[in-house]
C-alpha positions as CSV (number, residue, x, y, z in Angstrom):
1,M,-14.8,-45.6,33.1
2,D,-14.7,-45.8,29.3
3,F,-12.9,-48.7,27.6
4,N,-13.5,-47.4,24.1
5,L,-11.1,-45.4,22.0
6,S,-12.0,-41.7,21.8
7,D,-13.1,-40.2,18.5
8,E,-9.7,-38.6,18.3
9,Q,-7.9,-41.9,18.9
10,I,-10.1,-43.6,16.3
11,A,-9.2,-40.9,13.8
12,I,-5.5,-41.5,14.5
13,R,-5.9,-45.3,14.1
14,D,-7.8,-44.8,10.8
15,A,-5.2,-42.4,9.4
16,I,-2.3,-44.7,10.3
17,E,-4.1,-47.7,8.9
18,K,-4.5,-45.8,5.6
19,I,-0.7,-45.1,5.5
20,C,0.1,-48.7,6.4
21,A,-2.1,-50.0,3.6
22,D,0.5,-48.8,1.1
23,F,3.1,-51.0,2.7
24,D,1.9,-54.6,2.4
25,E,3.5,-57.6,4.1
26,D,5.6,-58.3,1.0
27,Y,7.3,-54.9,1.6
28,W,8.1,-55.9,5.2
29,L,9.2,-59.4,4.1
30,N,11.6,-57.8,1.6
31,C,12.9,-55.4,4.3
32,D,13.6,-58.3,6.5
33,N,15.2,-60.4,3.8
34,E,17.5,-57.7,2.5
35,G,18.1,-55.7,5.7
36,D,16.9,-52.5,4.0
37,F,15.8,-49.7,6.4
38,P,12.1,-48.8,5.6
39,E,12.9,-45.3,4.5
40,E,9.7,-45.0,2.3
41,F,7.6,-45.9,5.3
42,V,9.3,-43.5,7.6
43,K,8.9,-40.7,5.0
44,A,5.2,-41.5,4.8
45,I,4.8,-41.3,8.5
46,T,6.9,-38.1,8.7
47,D,5.0,-36.4,5.8
48,G,1.8,-37.1,7.6
49,G,3.1,-35.1,10.6
50,W,3.0,-38.2,12.9
51,L,6.5,-38.1,14.4
52,G,5.5,-35.3,16.8
53,I,2.2,-36.8,17.9
54,A,3.2,-36.6,21.6
55,M,5.3,-33.5,21.3
56,P,4.1,-30.0,22.3
57,Q,2.3,-28.0,19.7
58,E,4.5,-24.9,20.1
59,Y,7.5,-26.9,18.7
60,G,5.6,-28.4,15.8
61,G,4.1,-31.4,17.5
62,A,0.5,-32.4,17.9
63,G,0.5,-32.3,21.7
64,L,-1.6,-35.4,22.0
65,G,0.4,-37.3,24.6
66,I,1.6,-40.9,25.0
67,S,-1.9,-42.3,24.8
68,A,-2.2,-41.1,21.2
69,A,1.3,-42.3,20.5
70,T,0.3,-45.7,21.8
71,V,-2.5,-45.9,19.3
72,L,-0.1,-45.0,16.5
73,A,2.5,-47.6,17.6
74,H,-0.1,-50.3,18.1
75,T,-1.7,-49.7,14.7
76,I,1.7,-49.9,12.9
77,A,2.7,-53.2,14.5
78,R,-0.8,-54.7,13.9
79,S,-0.7,-53.8,10.2
80,G,1.9,-56.5,9.6
81,A,4.8,-54.0,9.8
82,G,5.5,-55.6,13.2
83,M,8.6,-54.5,15.2
84,T,10.4,-53.5,12.0
85,G,7.9,-50.8,11.2
86,A,7.3,-49.7,14.8
87,S,11.0,-49.6,15.6
88,A,11.8,-47.4,12.6
89,I,10.0,-44.5,14.3
90,H,9.9,-45.7,17.9
91,L,12.5,-43.4,19.4
92,N,11.0,-40.3,17.9
93,L,7.8,-41.0,19.8
94,F,9.2,-41.2,23.3
95,G,12.9,-40.3,23.2
96,P,12.5,-36.5,23.2
97,H,10.3,-36.5,26.4
98,P,13.3,-35.8,28.8
99,I,13.9,-32.7,26.6
100,V,10.3,-31.7,26.8
101,V,10.3,-32.0,30.6
102,F,13.8,-30.9,31.6
103,G,15.2,-29.0,28.6
104,D,15.3,-25.2,28.7
105,E,13.5,-23.1,26.2
106,E,16.5,-22.7,23.9
107,Q,17.0,-26.4,23.8
108,K,13.4,-27.2,23.0
109,R,13.3,-24.7,20.1
110,R,16.6,-26.0,18.8
111,I,16.1,-29.7,19.2
112,L,12.5,-30.6,18.9
113,P,11.4,-29.1,15.6
114,P,14.0,-30.9,13.5
115,L,13.2,-34.2,15.2
116,I,9.5,-33.7,14.6
117,A,10.0,-32.8,11.0
118,G,12.3,-35.8,10.4
119,Q,15.3,-33.6,9.6
120,D,17.2,-35.1,12.5
121,R,17.2,-38.8,13.4
122,A,18.2,-39.7,17.0
123,C,19.4,-42.8,18.7
124,F,19.3,-43.7,22.4
125,G,22.6,-44.5,24.1
126,V,21.8,-46.2,27.4
127,T,22.7,-49.9,27.6
128,E,26.4,-50.8,28.1
129,P,28.3,-54.1,27.6
130,N,29.5,-54.5,31.2
131,V,26.4,-53.1,32.9
132,G,23.3,-54.5,31.3
133,L,20.1,-53.6,33.2
134,N,22.1,-52.2,36.1
135,T,22.0,-48.7,34.6
136,T,23.2,-46.9,37.7
137,R,26.6,-48.7,37.3
138,L,27.2,-47.4,33.8
139,E,30.8,-46.7,33.0
140,T,30.6,-44.1,30.2
141,R,32.2,-41.0,31.7
142,A,31.6,-37.3,30.9
143,V,34.4,-35.1,32.4
144,R,33.8,-31.3,32.5
145,D,36.4,-29.2,30.6
146,G,35.5,-25.6,30.7
147,D,32.3,-25.1,28.7
148,N,32.4,-28.6,27.3
149,Y,32.3,-32.2,28.5
150,V,34.7,-34.9,27.2
151,I,32.9,-38.3,27.0
152,N,34.5,-41.7,26.7
153,G,32.8,-45.1,27.0
154,R,30.8,-47.8,25.2
155,K,27.1,-48.4,24.5
156,M,25.3,-51.5,23.2
157,W,22.1,-52.3,21.4
158,T,21.7,-48.7,20.2
159,T,19.0,-48.7,17.6
160,T,19.2,-46.7,14.3
161,A,22.7,-45.5,15.0
162,Q,23.7,-46.4,11.4
163,T,21.6,-43.5,10.1
164,A,21.2,-41.2,13.1
165,N,22.9,-37.8,13.3
166,K,21.9,-37.2,16.9
167,I,22.2,-39.2,20.1
168,L,20.5,-39.0,23.5
169,L,23.3,-40.2,25.8
170,I,23.3,-41.0,29.5
171,T,26.7,-40.8,31.2
172,R,28.3,-40.7,34.6
173,T,29.7,-37.4,35.7
174,T,30.4,-38.3,39.3
175,P,32.0,-41.6,40.3
176,I,29.4,-43.8,42.0
177,E,31.5,-44.3,45.1
178,E,31.3,-40.5,45.6
179,C,27.5,-40.4,45.5
180,N,25.1,-40.9,48.3
181,K,22.8,-43.0,46.1
182,P,23.5,-45.0,42.9
183,T,21.0,-42.9,41.0
184,E,23.0,-39.7,41.6
185,G,25.9,-38.5,39.5
186,M,24.5,-39.4,36.1
187,T,24.0,-36.7,33.4
188,L,22.0,-36.8,30.2
189,F,23.0,-35.2,26.9
190,F,21.4,-34.7,23.5
191,T,24.2,-34.0,21.0
192,D,25.6,-34.7,17.6
193,L,26.5,-38.3,16.8
194,N,30.0,-37.3,15.7
195,R,31.4,-40.2,13.8
196,D,34.9,-38.9,14.1
197,H,34.7,-39.8,17.8
198,I,31.9,-42.4,17.8
199,E,32.6,-45.7,16.0
200,V,29.3,-47.5,15.2
201,R,29.4,-51.2,14.6
202,E,26.2,-53.0,13.6
203,I,25.2,-56.2,15.5
204,P,23.9,-59.0,13.3
205,K,20.8,-60.4,15.1
206,M,17.9,-62.8,15.1
207,G,15.1,-60.6,13.9
208,R,14.3,-57.0,12.7
209,K,17.2,-57.1,10.3
210,A,16.0,-53.9,8.6
211,V,16.3,-51.7,11.7
212,D,19.9,-51.8,12.9
213,S,21.2,-52.4,16.4
214,N,24.7,-51.3,17.2
215,A,27.7,-51.2,19.5
216,L,29.1,-47.7,20.0
217,F,32.7,-46.9,20.9
218,I,33.0,-43.3,22.2
219,D,36.5,-41.8,22.3
220,D,37.1,-38.2,23.5
221,L,33.7,-36.9,22.2
222,V,33.6,-33.2,23.0
223,V,30.0,-32.1,23.9
224,P,29.1,-28.5,24.7
225,S,27.4,-27.9,28.0
226,A,24.5,-26.4,26.1
227,D,23.7,-30.0,25.0
228,R,23.3,-31.1,28.6
229,I,19.6,-31.9,29.4
230,G,18.7,-30.9,33.0
231,E,21.2,-30.3,35.8
232,E,24.5,-32.1,36.0
233,G,24.0,-35.2,38.1
234,A,20.2,-35.4,37.6
235,G,20.4,-37.6,34.5
236,W,18.5,-40.5,36.2
237,K,15.5,-38.3,36.9
238,C,15.6,-37.1,33.3
239,L,16.0,-40.5,31.9
240,L,12.9,-41.8,33.7
241,H,10.7,-39.6,31.5
242,G,11.9,-41.6,28.5
243,L,11.9,-45.1,30.2
244,N,8.2,-45.3,31.2
245,P,6.9,-44.1,27.8
246,E,9.3,-46.5,26.2
247,R,7.8,-49.5,28.1
248,I,4.3,-48.4,27.3
249,L,5.0,-48.0,23.6
250,I,6.9,-51.3,23.2
251,A,4.0,-53.0,25.0
252,A,1.5,-51.5,22.5
253,E,3.7,-52.7,19.7
254,A,3.9,-56.2,21.2
255,V,0.1,-56.4,21.5
256,G,-0.3,-55.3,17.9
257,L,2.2,-57.9,16.7
258,G,0.5,-60.6,18.7
259,Q,-2.8,-59.6,17.3
260,V,-1.7,-59.7,13.7
261,A,-0.1,-63.1,14.3
262,L,-3.4,-64.4,15.9
263,E,-5.4,-63.0,13.0
264,R,-3.2,-64.9,10.5
265,A,-3.5,-68.1,12.6
266,A,-7.3,-67.9,12.8
267,E,-7.6,-67.3,9.1
268,Y,-5.3,-70.2,8.3
269,A,-7.3,-72.4,10.8
270,R,-10.5,-71.6,8.9
271,E,-9.1,-72.3,5.5
272,R,-6.8,-75.2,6.0
273,V,-8.6,-78.5,5.5
274,V,-7.2,-81.8,6.8
275,F,-9.1,-85.1,7.1
276,D,-12.0,-83.4,5.3
277,R,-12.5,-80.7,7.9
278,S,-11.0,-77.3,8.7
279,I,-8.3,-77.6,11.3
280,G,-10.0,-74.8,13.3
281,K,-12.9,-77.2,14.0
282,N,-10.5,-79.1,16.3
283,Q,-10.6,-77.8,19.9
284,A,-6.8,-78.5,20.1
285,I,-6.5,-75.6,17.5
286,Q,-9.3,-73.3,18.5
287,H,-8.9,-73.3,22.3
288,P,-5.3,-72.0,22.4
289,L,-6.2,-69.3,19.9
290,A,-9.1,-68.3,22.1
291,V,-6.8,-68.0,25.1
292,N,-4.4,-65.9,23.0
293,W,-7.2,-63.5,22.2
294,M,-8.2,-63.1,25.9
295,Q,-4.6,-62.5,27.0
296,L,-3.9,-59.9,24.3
297,E,-7.1,-58.0,25.2
298,A,-6.2,-57.9,28.8
299,A,-2.7,-56.7,28.1
300,E,-4.0,-54.0,25.8
301,L,-6.1,-52.6,28.7
302,M,-3.1,-52.3,30.9
303,V,-1.2,-50.5,28.1
304,H,-4.0,-47.9,27.9
305,K,-4.1,-47.6,31.6
306,A,-0.4,-46.9,31.9
307,A,-0.5,-44.4,29.0
308,A,-3.4,-42.5,30.6
309,L,-1.6,-42.3,34.0
310,Y,1.5,-41.0,32.3
311,D,-0.4,-38.3,30.4
312,A,-2.2,-37.3,33.6
313,G,1.2,-36.7,35.3
314,E,0.6,-39.5,37.8
315,S,2.9,-42.2,38.9
316,C,2.9,-45.1,36.4
317,G,6.0,-47.1,36.9
318,A,4.2,-50.2,38.1
319,E,1.6,-50.0,35.3
320,A,4.2,-49.2,32.6
321,N,6.3,-52.2,33.6
322,S,3.3,-54.4,34.0
323,A,2.0,-53.5,30.5
324,K,5.3,-54.4,29.0
325,Y,5.4,-57.7,30.9
326,L,1.8,-58.7,30.1
327,A,2.0,-57.6,26.5
328,A,5.3,-59.5,25.8
329,E,4.0,-62.7,27.4
330,A,0.6,-62.6,25.6
331,A,2.2,-61.7,22.2
332,L,5.0,-64.4,22.6
333,S,2.3,-67.0,23.2
334,A,0.3,-65.8,20.2
335,C,3.3,-65.7,17.9
336,Q,4.3,-69.2,18.9
337,R,0.7,-70.5,18.4
338,A,0.5,-68.8,15.0
339,V,3.6,-70.8,13.8
340,L,2.2,-74.0,15.3
341,T,-1.3,-73.5,13.8
342,H,0.4,-73.2,10.4
343,G,2.2,-76.4,10.9
344,G,5.1,-76.9,8.5
345,M,4.1,-73.7,6.6
346,G,4.6,-71.7,9.8
347,Y,8.3,-72.3,9.2
348,A,8.1,-70.8,5.7
349,K,8.8,-67.1,5.3
350,E,6.0,-66.5,2.8
351,Y,3.4,-66.9,5.6
352,H,5.1,-64.2,7.7
353,V,4.4,-65.8,11.1
354,E,8.0,-67.0,11.5
355,R,9.1,-63.3,11.2
356,Y,6.6,-62.3,13.9
357,L,8.0,-65.0,16.2
358,R,11.6,-63.7,15.7
359,E,10.5,-60.1,16.2
360,I,8.4,-60.7,19.3
361,M,11.6,-61.7,21.2
362,I,12.5,-58.0,21.2
363,P,9.7,-56.9,23.5
364,V,10.3,-60.0,25.6
365,I,14.0,-59.1,26.2
366,A,14.0,-55.3,25.9
367,P,14.1,-52.7,27.2
368,I,13.9,-54.5,30.5
369,S,13.8,-58.3,31.2
370,Q,10.6,-60.0,32.4
371,E,12.5,-61.1,35.5
372,M,13.5,-57.6,36.5
373,I,9.9,-56.5,36.1
374,K,8.8,-59.2,38.5
375,S,11.4,-58.0,41.0
376,F,10.3,-54.4,40.6
377,I,6.6,-55.2,41.2
378,A,7.5,-57.4,44.2
379,E,9.6,-54.6,45.8
380,Q,7.8,-51.4,44.8
381,V,4.2,-52.6,44.9
382,L,4.2,-55.6,47.3
383,G,6.7,-54.2,49.7
384,Q,9.2,-57.2,49.5
385,D,12.9,-56.9,50.3
386,K,15.1,-56.1,47.3
387,S,16.2,-59.4,45.8
388,Y,19.3,-58.2,43.8
């Protein structure tokens, strides 16, 4: 059992660090203040060929899997880019996986190369206002009409829809009351984000102002059957190949964000002198930071385990969810402690840690709540009765 990064993973980390070095924390602070999408950063990542890191080589990707994408996402967040930098490219790293697994050859050749090259930008339409985490109860309907489907419904918290031209969209094609199981009757599409039939409204929010989150209103969107991914009614099975990698990647990003917050806190504790001594000499300061380091290291190990299982084609639901839970908890604690270690200056934007604290709430809340993960582990791993 080897706990070290491979030579390949180290090379990925070093290359991404070199790109990130051109985008200092003042760049990210300005993005956060002004709400400007980090186009220059995304272009640098795209020009380096990194968007397709986990995609098959025959379609222009690197074919390195989710483990490699995890290193990339972690490195971006830890650079100080935080969730703003990571979220700007997040979907491209995991979103196309249902297409890789369930798409036919024509779809792969048509869809994947433009995504990998950055010519297309996709968003992910899953969450709905009346459904929340109960995805099987989604209300967006796709009705077959000859060689097309007509889609109506609403989606919430759809990231990058302001600039996306494509959407990965989960719908219901068979009413749930007509299905044997709630997970049946859902269908996945990858199609044009046609703004004549999809109204996109940005949601003002607490953090990550530079990367938009949106409410989508879908009215009579006509989608050709050629844009359906997998079989009609098998959308849930297809969607899972996006959900587990998403949990793994957001966990890696949370760890990176927690680590850069901890790094800033430790540096400030060494340099800040009060009562003629550095504040880091006080155990009330250094002990919580030490605990943060241990928690983040443990969470990072679970992230790598989950990614390795996914890449090996093994079941990883418990590990992916656990990685997300542990990383979010550890990083939240580290970001809170970073603000407290800075004292009053932790509240000042120029020290960046207040931004980290706002951004860490994303992995805490999304893409699945901490409470739902506890219920999942209790039921699926420990054999307890379903609690909801």
